[in-house]
C-alpha positions in Angstrom: -45.9 -69.1 -67.0 -48.2 -70.3 -69.9 -50.2 -67.7 -71.4 -53.3 -67.8 -73.7 -53.6 -65.0 -76.3 -57.5 -65.5 -76.6 -57.8 -65.0 -72.6 -55.5 -62.2 -72.9 -57.7 -60.6 -75.4 -60.6 -60.8 -72.9 -58.7 -57.9 -71.0 -57.0 -56.2 -74.1 -59.5 -56.8 -77.1 -57.3 -55.1 -79.6 -54.1 -57.0 -79.2 -52.3 -57.4 -82.4 -51.6 -60.9 -83.9 -49.6 -63.7 -82.1 -46.2 -62.9 -84.1 -46.4 -59.2 -83.1 -47.6 -60.0 -79.6 -44.5 -62.4 -79.1 -42.2 -59.3 -79.9 -44.0 -56.9 -77.7 -43.9 -59.4 -74.7 -40.1 -60.0 -75.1 -39.8 -56.1 -75.2 -41.6 -55.6 -71.9 -39.3 -58.1 -70.3 -41.4 -61.2 -70.6 -39.1 -63.5 -72.8 -41.1 -65.9 -74.9 -39.4 -69.2 -74.5 -41.6 -71.3 -76.7 -45.3 -71.0 -78.5 -47.6 -73.4 -80.0 -51.1 -73.6 -81.3 -53.5 -74.8 -78.4 -55.4 -77.5 -79.9 -55.9 -80.0 -82.8 -57.8 -79.1 -85.8 -61.6 -80.2 -85.3 -62.9 -80.3 -88.7 -66.7 -81.7 -88.7 -67.0 -81.5 -85.0 -69.8 -79.3 -84.0 -72.0 -78.6 -81.0 -75.3 -80.4 -80.5 -78.1 -80.6 -78.1 -79.4 -84.0 -76.9 -83.0 -83.7 -77.4 -84.0 -87.1 -76.2 -82.4 -90.2 -74.7 -83.7 -93.6 -74.3 -82.4 -97.3 -74.2 -82.3 -100.1 -76.5 -80.8 -103.2 -75.2 -77.3 -102.2 -74.0 -77.1 -99.0 -76.1 -78.1 -95.6 -75.4 -79.9 -94.0 -78.5 -80.1 -90.2 -78.4 -81.7 -87.6 -80.6 -79.1 -84.8 -81.1 -80.0 -81.6 -82.6 -77.0 -80.1 -84.6 -78.6 -77.1 -86.3 -80.0 -78.8 -89.3 -83.3 -79.7 -90.5 -83.7 -83.0 -88.5 -81.8 -84.1 -85.5 -79.4 -87.1 -85.7 -79.6 -90.3 -84.4 -76.5 -91.3 -82.2 -75.7 -94.4 -80.1 -73.8 -93.5 -77.1 -73.1 -95.0 -73.6 -71.5 -92.4 -71.7 -73.3 -92.0 -68.5 -73.5 -88.0 -68.8 -75.3 -88.6 -72.2 -78.8 -87.1 -71.0 -81.6 -84.9 -72.2 -80.7 -80.9 -72.6 -76.9 -81.5 -72.5 -74.9 -79.5 -74.9 -72.2 -81.9 -76.2 -69.2 -82.3 -78.8 -70.7 -84.1 -81.9 -68.4 -85.6 -84.7 -70.3 -85.8 -88.0 -69.8 -88.4 -90.8 -66.4 -87.8 -92.3 -64.7 -86.2 -89.1 -61.3 -87.6 -88.3 -61.1 -89.0 -84.8 -57.7 -90.6 -83.3 -56.8 -91.7 -87.0 -60.3 -93.1 -87.8 -63.1 -91.5 -90.2 -66.4 -91.4 -88.7 -69.1 -93.1 -90.7 -72.9 -94.1 -90.3 -73.0 -97.4 -89.2 -75.4 -99.8 -87.6 -74.8 -100.8 -84.2 -77.0 -103.8 -82.8 -79.8 -103.0 -85.3 -79.7 -99.1 -84.8 -78.0 -96.9 -87.2 -75.7 -94.3 -85.6 -75.3 -91.3 -87.6 -72.0 -89.7 -85.7 -70.2 -89.7 -82.5 -70.5 -88.0 -79.2 -67.0 -87.4 -78.1 -65.0 -87.5 -75.0 -62.0 -85.0 -74.3 -59.7 -87.9 -75.1 -61.0 -88.8 -78.3 -60.6 -85.1 -79.4 -57.0 -85.1 -77.9 -58.4 -82.2 -75.4 -57.6 -84.2 -72.3 -57.5 -87.4 -70.4 -61.2 -88.1 -69.6 -62.4 -90.9 -71.8 -65.5 -92.1 -69.9 -67.5 -88.7 -70.0 -68.4 -87.0 -73.2 -67.6 -83.1 -73.3 -70.2 -80.9 -71.8 -70.7 -77.5 -73.4 -72.1 -74.1 -72.0 -76.2 -73.9 -71.9 -76.1 -70.9 -74.2 -74.3 -72.8 -77.1 -76.1 -72.7 -80.3 -76.2 -76.3 -81.9 -74.1 -76.6 -85.2 -71.5 -74.3 -83.9 -68.0 -75.6 -85.0 -66.2 -76.9 -81.7 -63.0 -75.5 -82.7 -64.5 -72.0 -82.5 -66.1 -72.8 -79.0 -63.1 -74.2 -77.4 -60.5 -71.8 -79.2 -58.3 -74.4 -80.6 -56.7 -72.1 -82.8 -55.7 -70.0 -79.7 -51.8 -69.2 -79.0 -50.1 -70.3 -76.2 -46.8 -68.7 -75.2 -44.4 -70.2 -72.5 -43.1 -66.9 -71.0 -40.3 -66.5 -68.6 -41.5 -64.5 -65.3 -38.8 -62.9 -63.4 -38.8 -63.5 -59.5 -39.7 -59.8 -58.8 -42.9 -59.7 -61.0 -45.6 -61.8 -59.1 -48.4 -59.5 -60.9 -47.4 -61.3 -64.2 -48.4 -64.6 -63.1 -52.2 -63.8 -64.1 -54.0 -62.8 -67.5 -54.9 -59.5 -65.8 -51.3 -58.5 -65.0 -50.0 -59.2 -68.2 -52.9 -57.6 -70.1 -52.3 -54.4 -68.0 -48.6 -54.5 -69.3 -49.5 -54.8 -72.6 -52.6 -52.1 -72.7 -49.8 -49.7 -71.0 -47.1 -50.5 -73.7 -49.4 -50.5 -76.7 -51.7 -47.5 -75.6 -54.6 -49.7 -75.6 -57.5 -49.8 -73.3 -57.8 -52.3 -70.3 -61.0 -53.9 -69.9 -62.2 -54.5 -66.1 -62.7 -57.7 -64.6 -65.6 -59.6 -65.9 -68.6 -60.0 -63.3 -66.4 -59.2 -60.2 -68.8 -56.8 -58.6 -70.7 -57.8 -55.3 -73.6 -60.2 -55.4 -76.7 -59.3 -53.5 -77.0 -61.7 -50.5 -79.6 -64.3 -51.2 -79.0 -66.4 -47.9 -79.3 -64.4 -44.7 -78.5 -67.3 -42.7 -75.0 -67.9 -44.4 -72.6 -66.1 -42.2 -69.1 -67.2 -41.1 -67.0 -65.3 -38.8 -63.3 -64.9 -39.1 -60.4 -63.5 -37.2 -56.7 -62.9 -37.3 -54.8 -63.4 -34.3 -52.4 -60.8 -32.9 -49.4 -63.0 -33.5 -50.4 -63.5 -37.2 -51.4 -60.1 -37.9 -48.1 -58.9 -39.8 -47.9 -62.2 -41.7 -51.8 -61.8 -43.0 -52.8 -58.2 -43.0 -56.1 -59.1 -44.5 -58.4 -62.2 -44.4 -62.0 -62.5 -46.3 -64.7 -65.2 -46.5 -67.8 -65.8 -48.6 -70.2 -68.6 -47.7 -72.3 -70.0 -50.7 -74.9 -72.7 -49.8 -76.9 -75.3 -51.9 -74.2 -76.0 -54.6 -74.1 -78.7 -56.8 -70.3 -80.1 -56.5 -71.0 -82.8 -59.0 -71.5 -80.5 -61.7 -69.2 -80.8 -65.0 -66.7 -78.1 -65.6 -67.5 -76.2 -68.7 -65.2 -77.4 -71.7 -63.7 -74.0 -72.3 -62.6 -73.6 -68.9 -61.0 -76.9 -68.7 -59.1 -76.3 -72.0 -58.1 -72.8 -70.7 -56.7 -74.5 -67.5 -55.1 -77.1 -69.4 -53.4 -74.6 -71.8 -52.0 -72.7 -68.6 -50.5 -76.1 -67.2 -53.3 -76.7 -64.4 -55.1 -80.0 -64.5 -59.0 -79.9 -63.9 -59.9 -81.6 -60.9 -63.7 -80.9 -60.0 -66.0 -77.9 -60.7 -65.4 -75.8 -57.4 -61.7 -76.3 -57.4 -61.5 -75.8 -61.1 -63.3 -72.3 -60.7 -61.1 -71.2 -58.1 -58.0 -72.0 -60.1 -59.7 -70.2 -63.1 -59.7 -67.1 -61.0 -56.3 -67.5 -59.7 -55.0 -67.8 -63.3 -57.1 -64.8 -64.4 -56.7 -62.1 -61.6 -53.7 -63.5 -59.7 -55.4 -64.1 -56.4 -55.2 -67.5 -55.0 -58.6 -68.7 -53.4 -59.5 -71.7 -51.2 -62.8 -73.4 -50.8 -63.6 -75.2 -47.6 -66.7 -77.7 -47.2 -68.4 -75.6 -44.5 -70.1 -78.4 -43.0 -66.9 -80.1 -42.0 -65.5 -76.9 -40.2 -66.2 -76.6 -36.5 -67.1 -73.1 -35.4 -65.3 -69.9 -36.7 -62.1 -69.5 -38.8 -58.9 -67.9 -37.2 -55.6 -67.2 -38.9 -52.9 -68.0 -36.4 -49.3 -69.2 -36.2 -49.0 -73.0 -36.0 -48.1 -74.9 -32.7 -45.3 -77.5 -31.9 -46.2 -80.8 -32.6 -49.1 -80.0 -34.5 -50.0 -82.0 -37.7 -52.0 -81.5 -40.6 -52.9 -83.8 -43.8 -52.8 -81.8 -46.9 -54.9 -82.4 -50.0 -52.2 -83.9 -51.6 -51.9 -86.6 -48.7 -48.9 -85.1 -47.4 -48.5 -85.2 -43.7 -47.3 -81.4 -42.6 -45.4 -81.2 -39.3 -46.4 -77.7 -38.2 -44.4 -75.0 -35.8 -44.7 -71.4 -35.1 -43.0 -70.8 -38.4 -45.9 -71.7 -40.3 -49.3 -69.5 -40.9 -52.3 -71.7 -40.7 -56.0 -71.4 -41.1 -57.7 -73.2 -38.2 -61.5 -73.5 -37.0 -62.2 -74.4 -33.4 -60.8 -77.8 -33.3 -57.8 -78.0 -35.3 -55.6 -76.2 -38.3 -57.4 -76.7 -41.7 -55.0 -75.1 -44.0 -51.3 -73.8 -44.1 -51.9 -70.2 -45.1 -50.9 -69.4 -48.6 -49.6 -72.8 -49.4 -52.2 -75.6 -49.3 -55.6 -76.7 -47.9 -56.3 -79.5 -45.5 -57.9 -82.9 -46.4 -60.4 -82.7 -43.6 -62.3 -79.9 -44.9 -61.8 -80.4 -48.6 -64.3 -80.4 -51.3 -65.7 -83.8 -52.2 -68.7 -85.0 -54.3 -71.1 -84.7 -51.2 -70.2 -81.0 -50.4 -73.4 -78.9 -50.5 -72.1 -75.6 -48.6 -68.8 -74.1 -49.2 -66.9 -71.1 -47.7 -64.6 -69.4 -50.2 -61.5 -67.8 -48.7 -59.2 -65.2 -50.0 -56.5 -63.4 -48.1 -53.3 -61.4 -48.4 -50.1 -63.1 -47.1 -46.8 -61.4 -46.9 -44.2 -62.9 -49.2 -41.6 -63.3 -46.4 -44.2 -65.6 -44.5 -44.9 -67.9 -47.3 -41.1 -68.1 -48.9 -39.5 -71.3 -48.6 -42.4 -73.0 -47.1 -43.2 -75.4 -50.0 -39.5 -76.4 -50.1 -39.3 -77.3 -46.4 -42.5 -79.6 -46.8 -41.3 -80.9 -50.2 -44.5 -80.0 -51.9 -45.4 -77.7 -54.9 -48.3 -75.2 -54.8 -49.5 -72.6 -57.4 -50.8 -70.4 -54.6 -47.4 -70.3 -52.7 -45.4 -69.8 -56.1 -47.7 -66.5 -56.3 -47.7 -65.4 -52.5 -44.1 -65.7 -52.5 -43.5 -62.8 -55.3 -46.4 -60.8 -53.8 -50.0 -60.4 -54.6 -52.2 -57.4 -54.8 -53.9 -57.0 -51.7 -56.8 -55.2 -53.3 -57.8 -58.3 -55.1 -59.4 -60.3 -52.0 -62.8 -59.2 -52.6 -62.8 -58.9 -56.2 -61.6 -62.5 -56.7 -64.2 -63.6 -54.4 -67.0 -62.0 -56.0 -65.8 -63.2 -59.6 -65.6 -66.8 -58.3 -68.8 -66.7 -56.3 -70.4 -65.4 -59.9 -68.8 -68.4 -61.7 -70.1 -70.9 -59.0 -73.5 -69.4 -59.0 -73.5 -69.7 -62.9 -72.5 -73.7 -63.3 -73.3 -75.0 -59.7 -76.1 -72.9 -58.6 -76.5 -72.0 -54.9 -77.2 -68.9 -52.6 -74.5 -66.4 -51.4 -74.1 -65.3 -47.9 -72.4 -62.3 -46.3 -68.9 -61.4 -47.1 -66.8 -61.4 -44.0 -63.5 -59.4 -43.9 -60.8 -59.4 -41.0 -58.0 -57.0 -41.0 -57.5 -54.2 -43.6 -55.7 -53.9 -46.8 -52.0 -52.8 -46.1 -50.9 -49.0 -46.4 -49.4 -48.0 -49.9 -45.7 -48.3 -50.4 -43.6 -45.5 -49.4 -42.9 -42.7 -51.9 -39.8 -42.8 -54.1 -38.2 -39.5 -55.4 -36.6 -39.2 -58.8 -34.5 -35.9 -59.8 -33.8 -34.4 -62.9 -30.7 -35.6 -64.6 -30.4 -39.0 -62.6 -31.8 -41.0 -65.7 -29.0 -39.8 -67.8 -26.5 -40.2 -65.4 -27.4 -43.7 -64.7 -28.2 -45.3 -68.2 -26.6 -42.6 -70.6 -30.2 -42.0 -72.2 -31.7 -38.4 -71.9 -35.5 -38.9 -70.8 -37.3 -35.8 -69.7 -39.3 -35.7 -66.3 -42.5 -35.3 -68.2 -42.1 -38.3 -70.4 -40.7 -40.4 -67.3 -43.9 -39.4 -65.6 -46.1 -40.4 -68.5 -44.4 -43.8 -68.8 -44.7 -44.3 -64.9 -48.3 -43.2 -65.0 -49.1 -45.6 -67.7 -47.7 -48.4 -65.6 -50.0 -47.5 -62.8 -47.9 -45.2 -60.5 -49.3 -42.5 -58.8 -47.3 -39.1 -59.8 -46.6 -35.8 -58.3 -44.3 -33.3 -59.9 -42.6 -30.5 -58.1 -40.0 -28.5 -60.2 -37.2 -30.9 -60.9 -38.2 -33.7 -58.7 -40.9 -36.5 -59.3 -42.5 -38.3 -56.5 -44.0 -41.6 -56.8 -46.0 -44.2 -55.1 -46.0 -47.7 -56.4 -49.3 -49.4 -57.6 -50.5 -52.1 -55.0 -49.3 -55.1 -57.4 -45.7 -53.7 -57.4 -43.6 -55.2 -54.5 -40.1 -54.6 -56.1 -40.0 -50.8 -56.4 -37.7 -49.7 -53.3 -35.2 -47.0 -54.7 -34.9 -44.5 -57.7 -32.8 -47.3 -59.5 -36.0 -49.3 -59.7 -37.8 -46.4 -61.1 -35.3 -45.7 -63.9 -35.5 -49.4 -64.8 -39.2 -49.0 -65.2 -38.7 -46.1 -67.2 -36.1 -47.4 -69.7 -38.0 -51.0 -69.7 -41.2 -49.0 -70.9 -39.4 -47.4 -73.5 -37.7 -50.6 -74.8 -34.3 -51.6 -73.9 -33.4 -51.4 -77.6 -33.8 -47.8 -77.5 -30.7 -47.4 -75.2 -27.9 -45.7 -76.9 -24.7 -47.5 -77.4 -21.9 -45.1 -75.8 -18.6 -45.7 -74.3 -18.1 -44.5 -70.9 -15.8 -41.6 -70.2 -13.1 -42.7 -67.8 -10.5 -40.3 -66.5 -7.6 -41.1 -64.3 -3.9 -42.0 -64.0 -2.1 -45.4 -64.1 -0.6 -46.7 -61.2 1.8 -49.4 -60.6 0.4 -52.7 -59.9 1.6 -54.4 -56.5 4.2 -57.0 -57.3 2.3 -59.7 -56.0 4.1 -63.1 -55.1 1.2 -64.8 -56.7 -2.8 -64.8 -57.3 -5.4 -67.0 -58.6 -4.7 -66.2 -62.1 -1.0 -66.7 -61.8 -1.4 -70.1 -59.8 -3.7 -71.4 -62.5 -1.2 -70.3 -65.5 1.8 -72.0 -63.6 0.1 -75.2 -62.7 -1.6 -75.5 -66.0 1.9 -75.0 -67.7 3.5 -77.6 -65.4 0.7 -80.3 -66.9 -2.0 -79.9 -64.0 -5.5 -80.0 -64.8 -8.1 -77.6 -62.9 -11.3 -79.3 -61.4 -14.2 -77.6 -59.7 -15.9 -79.8 -57.2 -18.8 -79.2 -54.5 -18.0 -77.4 -51.2 -20.4 -79.9 -49.8 -18.6 -83.0 -48.7 -19.0 -86.3 -47.0 -18.7 -85.9 -43.5 -16.3 -88.7 -43.2 -13.9 -86.9 -45.5 -13.5 -84.3 -42.8 -12.6 -86.9 -40.1 -10.0 -88.8 -42.4 -8.2 -86.1 -43.9 -8.2 -83.3 -41.3 -9.3 -85.3 -38.0 -12.2 -82.6 -38.1 -14.9 -84.4 -36.0 -17.3 -81.4 -35.9 -17.6 -80.0 -39.4 -20.2 -77.6 -40.4 -23.1 -79.6 -41.1 -25.9 -78.4 -43.4 -29.4 -78.1 -42.0 -31.1 -79.1 -45.4 -28.4 -80.9 -47.6 -28.8 -81.8 -51.1 -28.1 -85.5 -50.1 -26.8 -87.3 -47.1 -23.3 -87.7 -49.2 -23.0 -83.8 -49.5 -24.0 -82.6 -46.0 -20.9 -81.2 -44.5 -18.9 -78.1 -45.6 -15.1 -78.9 -46.7 -12.5 -77.5 -44.3 -9.7 -78.4 -47.1 -9.6 -79.6 -50.9 -8.1 -83.1 -50.3 -11.4 -84.9 -50.3 -12.5 -83.6 -53.8 -9.0 -84.2 -55.6 -8.8 -87.8 -54.1 -12.2 -88.4 -55.1 -11.5 -87.5 -58.7 -8.4 -89.4 -58.7 -10.5 -92.5 -57.6 -12.9 -91.7 -60.3 -10.3 -91.6 -63.1 -8.4 -94.8 -61.9 -11.5 -96.5 -62.4 -11.5 -95.6 -65.9 -8.1 -96.8 -66.5 -6.2 -93.7 -66.5 -2.4 -94.2 -65.8 -1.5 -90.8 -64.2 -3.0 -87.4 -63.2 -2.2 -84.1 -62.1 -5.0 -82.2 -60.7 -5.7 -78.9 -58.7 -8.4 -76.7 -57.4 -8.9 -73.4 -56.1 -11.9 -72.9 -53.7 -13.2 -71.5 -50.4 -13.1 -73.8 -47.5 -14.8 -73.4 -44.3 -12.9 -73.4 -40.8 -15.3 -74.2 -38.0 -12.7 -73.3 -35.4 -12.3 -69.7 -36.3 -15.3 -69.2 -38.4 -13.1 -68.3 -41.5 -13.3 -69.0 -45.1 -9.8 -69.2 -46.6 -9.2 -69.4 -50.2 -7.0 -72.5 -50.7 -5.2 -74.1 -53.6 -4.7 -77.8 -53.8 -2.8 -80.3 -56.0 -2.7 -83.8 -56.6 -0.1 -86.0 -58.4 -0.8 -89.8 -59.0 0.4 -92.4 -61.4 3.4 -92.7 -63.9 5.5 -89.9 -64.7 7.6 -89.6 -67.7 7.4 -90.4 -71.4 6.3 -93.8 -72.8 9.3 -93.9 -75.1 11.3 -97.2 -75.4 14.4 -95.6 -74.1 12.7 -93.6 -71.1 11.9 -95.2 -67.8 8.8 -94.0 -65.9 8.5 -93.5 -62.2 5.5 -93.1 -59.8 4.9 -89.7 -59.0 6.5 -88.8 -55.8 7.3 -86.2 -53.0 10.2 -84.7 -55.1 7.8 -84.3 -58.3 5.5 -82.3 -55.9 8.3 -80.3 -54.4 9.6 -79.5 -58.1 5.9 -78.4 -58.8 5.8 -76.1 -55.8 9.1 -74.6 -56.7 8.0 -73.6 -60.0 4.7 -72.5 -58.4 6.5 -70.3 -56.2 9.8 -68.5 -56.0 12.1 -71.4 -54.8 14.5 -69.4 -52.9 11.9 -68.3 -50.5 10.4 -71.6 -49.6 11.4 -74.0 -46.9 10.2 -77.4 -46.1 10.1 -78.9 -42.6 9.5 -82.7 -42.0 5.9 -83.2 -40.8 5.0 -86.3 -38.7 1.5 -85.9 -37.3 -0.8 -85.0 -40.1 -3.8 -87.4 -40.3 -3.9 -87.6 -44.1 -0.2 -87.7 -44.7 2.5 -90.3 -44.6 4.9 -89.8 -41.7 8.5 -89.1 -43.1 7.2 -88.4 -46.6 5.3 -85.2 -45.6 6.4 -81.7 -44.9 5.2 -78.5 -43.8 5.8 -75.6 -46.2 7.3 -72.4 -44.9 8.0 -68.8 -46.4 10.2 -66.5 -44.4 9.5 -68.8 -41.4 5.5 -68.5 -41.7 3.6 -71.6 -42.5 1.7 -71.4 -45.9 0.9 -75.0 -46.6 1.5 -79.0 -46.5 2.9 -81.3 -49.0 3.2 -85.2 -48.6 2.2 -88.6 -49.7 -1.4 -89.8 -48.7 -1.1 -91.9 -45.4 -0.9 -95.7 -45.9 -3.8 -96.4 -43.4 -6.1 -94.7 -45.7 -5.1 -96.6 -48.9 -7.4 -99.8 -49.0 -10.1 -101.0 -51.3 -12.9 -99.8 -49.2 -12.1 -96.2 -48.5 -9.5 -94.6 -51.0 -8.4 -97.6 -53.4 -5.7 -95.9 -55.1 -2.4 -97.5 -56.2 0.2 -96.3 -56.1 -0.3 -93.7 -53.4 -0.9 -90.2 -54.6 1.0 -87.0 -53.4 -0.9 -84.1 -52.3 -0.3 -80.5 -51.5 -2.3 -77.5 -50.1 -1.5 -74.0 -49.8 -3.3 -70.8 -48.3 -3.8 -68.7 -51.2 -5.2 -65.7 -49.0 -1.8 -65.5 -47.2 0.1 -65.7 -50.5 -2.1 -63.1 -52.1 -1.5 -60.5 -49.6 2.2 -60.7 -49.8 4.4 -58.5 -52.0 7.6 -59.5 -53.3 10.1 -56.8 -53.9 11.6 -57.9 -57.0 15.3 -56.6 -57.5 17.4 -56.7 -60.6 21.1 -58.2 -60.3 23.2 -58.0 -63.4 24.6 -61.3 -64.8 28.1 -62.0 -63.8 30.8 -61.7 -66.5 33.4 -63.7 -64.7 33.8 -67.3 -64.7 32.3 -69.7 -62.2 34.1 -71.6 -59.7 32.6 -74.8 -58.2 33.9 -76.8 -55.1 32.3 -80.0 -53.7 32.3 -80.5 -49.9 31.3 -83.9 -48.2 30.3 -83.8 -44.5 29.2 -86.4 -42.0 26.4 -85.3 -40.1 23.3 -86.9 -37.9 20.6 -88.6 -39.5 17.9 -86.1 -38.3 19.9 -83.1 -40.1 18.1 -82.4 -43.2 19.5 -81.0 -46.6 17.5 -77.9 -46.2 19.2 -77.1 -42.9 22.7 -77.5 -44.4 21.6 -75.2 -47.4 20.3 -72.5 -44.9 23.7 -72.9 -42.9 25.8 -72.2 -45.9 23.4 -69.3 -47.0 24.1 -67.7 -43.6 27.8 -67.7 -44.7 27.1 -65.5 -47.8 25.5 -62.8 -45.6 28.5 -62.8 -43.2 30.8 -61.0 -45.8 31.0 -63.7 -48.3 28.9 -62.4 -51.2 30.7 -64.5 -54.0 28.7 -67.7 -52.7 26.1 -67.7 -55.9 24.6 -71.1 -55.6 24.5 -73.9 -53.0 23.1 -77.6 -53.8 22.9 -80.9 -51.9 23.8 -83.4 -54.6 24.5 -86.6 -52.5 23.3 -88.5 -49.5 24.9 -91.7 -48.6 24.9 -93.8 -45.3 26.2 -97.3 -44.6 29.8 -98.5 -45.3 32.3 -97.0 -43.1 29.9 -94.4 -42.0 29.1 -94.8 -38.3 25.5 -96.0 -37.6 23.3 -93.2 -37.0 25.3 -90.8 -39.5 25.2 -90.2 -43.0 27.3 -88.3 -45.6 25.9 -85.4 -47.5 27.5 -83.8 -50.5 27.2 -80.1 -51.1 28.3 -78.3 -54.2 29.1 -74.4 -53.7 29.3 -72.4 -56.9 31.4 -69.1 -56.4 31.5 -66.0 -58.6 33.6 -62.6 -58.2 31.9 -59.6 -58.8 34.8 -57.4 -60.0 37.7 -59.7 -60.3 38.4 -63.4 -60.8 38.5 -65.7 -58.0 41.7 -66.6 -56.7 42.6 -69.6 -54.7 43.3 -67.8 -51.5 39.8 -66.5 -51.6 38.3 -69.7 -52.7 40.0 -71.3 -49.7 38.9 -68.8 -47.3 35.3 -69.2 -48.2 35.2 -73.1 -47.9 36.9 -72.7 -44.6 34.1 -70.3 -43.5 31.6 -72.6 -44.6 33.5 -75.6 -42.9 33.4 -73.9 -39.5 29.7 -72.6 -40.0 28.6 -76.4 -40.5 30.7 -77.6 -37.6 29.0 -74.9 -35.2 25.6 -75.4 -36.2 25.4 -79.3 -36.8 28.7 -80.8 -35.3 29.6 -81.7 -39.1 32.8 -83.5 -39.9 34.8 -82.8 -43.2 34.9 -86.2 -45.2 38.2 -86.3 -46.9 
């Protein structure tokens, strides 16, 4: 929001200097993000009156009074350089666009100055017309004084809950309360005596729209001059507040909106058919807006319509069919109160921007409708002429907000700052609240321009804000409690990040919105969650897993000549089948692994590297891997399901060869990916038990067995581990160290080497006990997998 200091002073005349004012604005919650001087220096540029105009050849020679003994003779070809106009005159010696104005002869006529356009004075874009000043301007008055070019403009950050701050009146009201200064009333906002008894326009609010639009008011004005020139000061104030001047009627309605905060709209009365009604839109109904957008309406949109068609989207933008043109003579001013929920989000749906909607979305004071209409009517009558008809109002001002109570001690309890109820009442009253007090309780009713006060915490915030946040004491909270033992979690998000980072992985964060074909390629998900209003076509589905983002980043880095990657991501995913949002951790390894030293050979990151990372991420003795054959994204035979205590917690494997091509996922070599359900792991608790280190010597025995090709190393380890439970606690470690097929091994069979490490608990292992354990292991393997001991 751009704020003019001079404009604010029309509401609070005794405001301090700009530097002090900037600090006060920041203190009340309006952070000043930037400030600048409004206009350029206009030395030797003054107001003049064109006394006479005439033509000589192609030049228009004007006699201009600038308040001196004799008028100046100035040549000017601008079409609006006509008699009795008040204009901007650059005198001899003035600097205009880098040139010094001098008295010079133009086609035999001496021109003693220059009448200037807005573009020539760097006050706007208009180059064709000279600046026109108001009728009561005295000739010779410096133009910088008239147009307030020394004005300071602040760019303030308005919080979304404060729609009343989107006007000079709203900000002025806060400054007056904070500085204990007097707030002036709205200039010329009283009713005008009706001068056109025939100008009456009926309005109504349909029952279906009554909650969305509680109040709607119209005021007809006849015989206006829509071609009149917008006064220069009004143009400058509009520009300083970020609004581009368009035409006199539109400019004046925008001026009142910036001044009071109430958006207005002007219809061409002669282009309306019958009465006006506020109703909900109809399916299939279309409306061409004044920015030439074609809006497709429905019953979600509030419209202002005549007997023939919709003429405006209520609170958003007017339609082209009834807009003001140069031929307009009779207008109908409209002001209404639209509820924020009705307007919120409509401009985004239509892909348009609107100053009116920006205010209605945040809430506009419903008491401003008539005030704003009379204010705009007086300005139009002054600058465009015309006769005013009868004000017609449909509906009524909404009821006041519900009362909120504040009890003694609640301010200190919430903020740590002691503020008495009498002081709290004083501050709230200064901000416009109605206050009543019963002993130790304040009962407050919010002013009509405050839509954000719903509970006592909101009141306390206002009390502290009014006093200044800097006055809050710095106190440490007093906490009492006892320490409790933290649960011995298997893992959580922080632990996962630390362990993977320690293992050489880098964390990435990608969008939860993904390309729909990723869901089909990686998860065979043909019906993902699809967004109604996506950021783009490529980000239109909600992810059900993390593979897409990881592989996309791997492709990005490969194209930039990276040789290897280890990535991980932790994020929420969206399961359409059961409407859950699991927290997953996904990882990817790709490229060369190993040091680049002369005596070290690199290898491509493979399944076994990923398994090692998972073993370091989670306690290895509790993980099991089972071959996975039918996952759409993973290579059959090079993928596995990850189990813990027999329950699936994730998957790991190499990317499927069918996905690896230059058109889909051009990665070479194939990456290895894994995915774990972190929610399942976080909710699991591991009971750690300390076992003392053994002091006795270790004994190792190797055993080679012949088994079917379908038998996995994990199955053999699990079978041997079962022997330990059955009465042989000396078994300390089990490892599969060899896998051999071919040679003299029967087809369909393979030889696997198992190393068993044993250690006595209280005495050294003896040969008889060792042989007993090995016999038990051999028998167990024979029973479970028909294993044959290889001699």
